[in-house]
N, C-alpha and C positions, 0 to 999 in steps of 0.2 A: 504494500500499500504506500509506503514511504516512497519508494523509487518512482512508482506512477506519479505520485504528486510531485517527486522532483523534476520529473520530465516535464509535466504539465507546466511547473512554474517557469522552466527555462523556455519552453515553448512560447508563453505568453510574453516573456522578456524579449524573446527575439522578435516577435510580431510588434512589440510596442516600439522597439528601438530601430527596427530595419527601415520603417517608414523615413526616417530622419537621415538615412545614409547618404542618399543621392538626391542632388539638387534637380530642379525642374529641367535643367539642360542635359542631365544623365551623367554628369561629371561631379567628382568629389573635389572641393577647393582645399588644398592643404598648403600650411607654410612648414618649412623645415629648417633644422639645424644639424650639422653634423655631429656624429658621435661614432667612435671607433668600435665596432662589435667584435667580441672575442671569438676567434675563428680557429685557434690552435688546438690540434686534437693530439698533440705529442704529450707522451708521459714526461713528467719533471718530478725531481725529488724535492721535498720541502722539509723544513724542520719546525716542529710544533714545540712550543714551550709551555711548560705547566709548572704547576706547585711542586711536582716531583722531579723537576728538571726539564727534560726536552725528549721528543722522540721523532724519527724520521717518518716520512711518508710518501706517497706519490699522489700526483695531482693529474688524474685520468679523465677526460670526458667520457661519459657514457656511450658506448656504441650507439649510433643511430639505428632505431628500429624503423623502417620505412613501410608504409601501407600503401599498395598501389590502389587507386581508385579505377576500377575497371573500365566503364564506359567512356570516361574522359581522360584516363590515364593520368589522373591527378595524384601527386604524391605529397603526402603530409609527412612530416618528420616528427617523430615522438621524441624529443630532445629538450632538455630545460634551457638550453642556450639559444638554439636557433632552428626554426622550423620552417624554412622555405619550402613552397611547393615548387617542383621542378617542372620542366616543360612537358608538352603533351605528346613526346614520342612514344609510340607503342611497339614494343618489340615483335617483330613478324615472327609468326609461327606459335604465338601464345594465345591462349583462350582470350585475354583481354584485347588481343590485336583484332580478333574476330568480332567481338563485340564493338570495338572502337569503329570498324568499318561500316557498321550500320548505322552510325548517328547520321540523323537526317541532315541532308545537304552536304556531306562530307564524302570523299572519294579516297579510296586507298591506293596509295602508289608503291612501287617496287621496293623502295628502301625501307618500308614498314612505317613511315610516318603517315600522318593523317593532314590533309589540306583541304581548304574550302575555298576562300576567297581572299581578297586582299587584306581584310581586316583580321581573318585567323592567321595569315602568314606574318602580319605585322605583330600580332599578339606574342607569337613565339620568338620573334627577334627581340621584341622589348623586354619579354620575361627573361630571356638569357642574358641580356645586357644589364639588366636591373640586378639580377642576381650576382653576376661577376662584380659589378660595382659594390654591391652590398658586402660581399666577401672581402673586398679591399678597403672597407671602411668609408667609401666615398658615398655618403647617404644622400647627400643632395642630387647628385646623379642619378643614384639608384631609385630615388623618389620620382624623379621625372619619368624614367622608364616604366616604373610600376603604375604610375598614374595612366599613362599612355596604353600600357597592357591591359589594364581594367576597361578602358574605354573601347579598346578594339575588340576585347572579348565580348563585350555587351553587343557591339555592332555586328560582330562576325558570327556569334554562336547564338546569341539571345540573351535578354535580360537574366533569366533564371537558369542558365546552362550551368553545369558543374565547373567549366572554364572559368566562369565568372567568379565561383567560389575560390578557386586557386589564385586568382588575382587578387581577391580580397584578402585572402590568408596572407600572401606576400606583402602586401601594403600594412597590414595589421602588424606584422612581426617588425617591419621597419620602425613603425611608431612605437612598439613595445620597447625596442632597444634604444629609441631616442627619449623615452619616458613620456611620450605625448598620449597619455592613456585615454583622453577624451576622444581622440580620433581612432584609436585602434579597437576599442571596445565595440562600437557598432560595425566595424568590418569583420570582425571575428564573428559577430551574432549573424551578420548577413550571410556569411559563408555557411554556416550550421543551417541556417533557414533554407538556403538553396539546396543542400546535400539532403536535408531531410525531405524536401519535395521531389527531388530526383530518385533518391534510393529507399525512402523510408526511414523512420526513427530508430529502427532496430539494426540498421546497417552499420557495418565496422568503421566505414568512413566517417559516419557521424561521431562515433565515439572518439575517432582520432581528433577529429575537430575541436569536440568537447575537451579532450586533453588539452590542447592548445590554448583555449580559453581559459581553462582551469590553472594553467601555468601563469597566464596574464594576471588572473586575479592573486594568485600566491605573491607574485612580485609586490602587489599593493597591499598584501597582508588581509585581503578580503576573504577569510576563510570560509565563512558559509557559503558564500557564491562559489568559491573553488570546490567546496565539499560536494554541492549539487552537481558540478561538473564532473567530478570524479565518480560519482555514484552512476549518473548517466552511462558514463565510459564503461564501468564495472557491470551494469546491466547489459550493455550490448556485448562485451566482450566476454563477459562470465567471470565470476570472482575467482575463479582457479586458473584463468589465462595467465600466461608469463608477461604479457605486455601490462597487464594491470598491475602486476607487482611492481613495475617501475613507478607508477602512479601512486601506490600506497607508500613507497620510499620517500618520494619528494614531499608529499603531504605530511608523512611522519616528521620528517626534518623541521617543518614549519611549525607544526603543533608542538614540538619540544621546544623551540625558539620561543614560542608563546606561553610556555609554561605548562602545557599540558602533557606531562610527563607520561602518565599511564596510558593515555590515548595513543601517544607517539611510540611508546614500547610496543604496544600491541600491533601497530601497524608494521613497524619493522620486523617484528616476529613472523607475522602472516606473509609479508614479502619474501622473507627467508625461505619459509616453508614452501611457497609457491615454486620458488626457484629450484629448490631441492627436489620436489616432487617432479618437476618437469626436466630432470637430469641436468641441472645447472648448479649444483650445490658447490662445485670446485670452480665455477667461473669467477671472472674478476669482479662481475657485478655483484655476485653474492657476497664475495671478500668484503668489498666496500660496504655493504650493509651490516656484515657483521663487526666490522671495524667501528662504525658509527654506533653500533649498539652497545659495544665495549665502552666507548667514550661515555656514553650515557650512564653506565653502571659505574664507570670510575668517578664521574663527577657527583654522584649521588653517594659515594662512597659504599658502594655495593661490590666490594673487591672480590668476594668469592665468585660472584656471577661474571664479574669482568675477567677473572682469571680462566673461568670455564670455557668462555667465548674465544678468549685469546688463545688457549689451548688448541682449540679447534681450528682457528685460523693457521696456527703454525703446523699443525698436522696435514691440513689440505696444501700449504705451501711446500712443505718437505716432499710430499707426494708428487705435486704437480710440476714444481721446479726446480727443487733440490736445493743445496746450499751454495751453488754457484751463482744464485740469483740474489740481488739486493732486496727483492720483495721478501724473500724468506728471512733475510737477515733482519730487516725491518719488523717483521712479525715476531721474531724471537725477541728482539730488543724490546718490544712493547710488552711482551709476557714477563720479561726480566724486570722491568720497571714496576710491574704489578706485585711480582713476588718480592721485591725489595721493599715495598709498601707494607706488605703482609708480614715482613720480617723473615721471609723464607731466603735467607742471605747466602746459604751455600748453593742452592739452585740457581739463584739470580746470579751469582758469581760466575758459575759454570757456563750459563747461557751468554752473559756478556763476554767471556773469553771466546768462546766459540764464534760469537758475532765479529770479534777483532780479528781472529785468525781468517775467517771468511773475507771480511773487508780488506785485509792486507794482499789478499790474492786477486781481489776483483779491482781494487782502487789503487791509485799511486800511494806510496808509504806517507807522504805528507798531505794527503787529503783531509780535509777538515772533519769528515766523518770518522777517521781513523783517531783523531785527536779526541773528538767527543766520546768515542768509545772508550778510551783511555780514562777520560774523567768519570764516566759511570763506573768502572772497575775500581778506581781509587776511592770513590764515595763508599763502594761496598765494603773495602778493605778497612776504611775509618770506622764504618759501623760494626765491623768485626772486632777491631781494636777495642773499641768501647765496650763490648760485651766481654772481651778477655781481661780487662784491667782489673777486675776484681779477683780473677783466678790465677792469671799467670802475666805478670807485668812485663817480663821479657819477650813473651809471644806477642803482647799487644804492641810493644815497641817496634818488633820486626814487622808486624802488619802495617805500621805507620811508615816504616821505612820503604816497604814496597809502594805504599800509595804515594809517597813523596816522588819516587822515580817516575811514576806513571804521571802525576801531576805536572813534573817537570818537562816531560814529553808532550803533553797535551799543551801546555803553554808554549813550548817551542814551535809545535805545528801551527798554532793560532797565530802567533807573530809571523810566522812564513807566510801564511795566507794573506795576512793584512798588509805585510811589507810588498808582496806581489801586488796587491790592490793598489798600493800608492805608486808603484813603479808604472803601472798600466794607466795612471790618471790622465796623463797627457793624450793618450790613444784613445781613452773614454770620451775625453772632451772633443776629440775631433770626430769620432765615428759614434758616439753614445754608448752608454753602458748597457749591457744585456741585463734582462731580469735575474738571470741565474748568477751572473757575477755580483751583482748587489745583494742578492739573498746570501751568497757565499760569504761575503763581506761582513754583513750583519751577524751570521752565525758564528764566524770566527771572533768577532768582537765580544759576543755573549759567552763564548766557550773560554776565551781568554779570561774575561773578568768573573767567571765562576771558578776557573782552574786556581786564580791567585787567591781568591777568598777562601777556597777550600784549603789552599796551602797555608794561609794565615791560621786558619783553625787548626790545622795539623800542627804547626809549631806550638800553638798555645797549649794543645792537648799533650804534646811530646814534653813540654816542659812540666807540666803537672805529674806525668808518669815518672819522670826522671828526678823529680824533685831537685832540679837544678838549683845551685847557689848562685850560678851567673845569670839573674833574672834579666839584666839589661841586654845580654846577647839574645835571649829567647824573645824579648820583646822587640828587639830590632829586626829579628827574621820575621815576625808576623807582621810588624809595622810596615817593614820594607815591601813585602808582598801587596798590601793594601795600598801603599803609596803608588805601587806599579799599576794597580787598578786605575788610581785617579789619573796617573800620567797617560795611561793607554787612551782612556776616554778623552782626555783633552787633546791628544794627538790627531784623534779622529773626530773631534766634535764638530768642526766646520765642515766634515764630509757627511752632509745630512743624509744623502743616501744610505750611510751605514750607521750613523750614531742616532739619527732621528727616528728612532722606533721604540714602541712600548717596552719591548723585551730588553733591549740594550740599556734603556733609562732605568728599569726596574732592578737589574743587576747592579748597575753602578750605584743607585740609591743603596741597596744593600751594603755594599762596600763602604760607602761613606758612613753609614750607620755603625758598621763593625769597627771602623778606625775611630770613630768619636767615642765608642764606648771603651776602647782601650786606652785612649789618652785621658777619658774622663776618670779612669781607676788610677791615673798618674803613672802608667807604665811608659814612659817616655825616654828614648835615647838620647841623652844630652850631647852625646857625640855628633849626632846628626840633626841637632837642633834647628839649623838652617833650613833643611829640608821639610820640616814639618809646619803644617798649617796650625793655627791657633784653633782651639776649641770653638770660639765664636766663628771663625771662618768656615769651618765644618758644617756648623748649625747653619749658617746662611746658605751654603751650597746645598744642603739637604732640603731646605725650604724651598729654594729654585727649582730644584728637580721635581719635588713634590707637586709644585703648581703646574710645570710642564706636563707631568702625567696626567694629572686631573683635568687640564685643558685639553689633552688629547682624547681623553675618554668622552668627555662632553661634546667634542667635535664629531667622534664617530657616531654618536647617538642622533 
């Protein structure tokens, strides 16, 4: 009953709005402003920072799942980023080609395409040109061609032909990317209306068009409207359909961001179940859903459930890709971080060490991921030392010695990456820095600051264990590491592409507070007094960074 009502409500909205789409002349008048769409489909590695440190991941666009609209050969893409309808070419020899040749007023030619008159030929050319400009980010040019394609489709095929729905969808996508939502919505609705008239409300093409409209509503956080669209799509496809699993995944992400954790979790689990039941339990699409579900559990401090999901991910990756793949290494590292949080230090250390061995075989020895991996192992060693201090002080000190060696190497690698970044500064100014280089520079600075602060903590702990009489020396070692933190940040502060990020500023703030605490206790090395900032100067710097972090958060909101 609810689904029927949802479909009826959507139908009424389509009828109410579609009358406002086209002016009396049959054209839609539109103003434009360029905005570059994201079109990269390559997998890239990124670093995620959290309360427990950081974890690596991959950024991969979901594979496009295309639905071919038979009679008009209209193609809608089920993709959260880009869903342009492509040209009307119909592959010869296919069932769709036979249907397409029977469209009134069209005749089939030898190359398998369908032509009719001057308007339909222009429609195809304008659509191809518009799509090419769209993918290049030249939206003003793309808009002109999409507008012309819409007009030619109406004149060549008829006002209510599916080719017109294709043209409406393309133009709507352009406005969605430009965030001109008031012009995009009626075009989406017109496309759905035409498809319903042409193929019926139960047709899969209507479901695909509803998905596009649902994605449009999600961008604006219109969750109820989005939910109606997704429910219609679910009814058309069937709730066990693998394409609907993709819809559940995207809706689940938005619901989670809106604070509806329980509903979100249920959608993720259903999406994963559908993929598994359809034989795609080991696909990257399923892995992405499992990763997001694990993140939900981690943020809710449901560590046991997060651990179970991450073990499942690692098992799949070991079978499908093996340890020669960074995807497997990243999965193992995520599990190790969770194990570290739960206190399972031995297993966490074993996994981190295996990750390090794998990375050294896959990546250059001075890659920032290698340095970061060393930082992980050092932290576990420091936790082990803390456990041993009451049982065996000698073993605890040995653990700190191993941790120090790892931290020194992590610091060395981070400095290497940052210095390389500085050497390439002139080239970046000339040719422009790539996103990967900028991300690597930011990650290196974060790893450097974390390594140095960990080193300061290690020296303080070592002093306590040894009950050293030379307090000034131990204090100097800790303070020297923290002053190196400040020096490193200051050196790159003017490099806004590297230093101006919440992760970097948060780590720098932590170092400042740590140093302020040491000075506040009076542990100052008099021999290096000229290098030491006063306590008041540190407090002023802390206040400045806190204001910058707060301003950045308000800006993002």
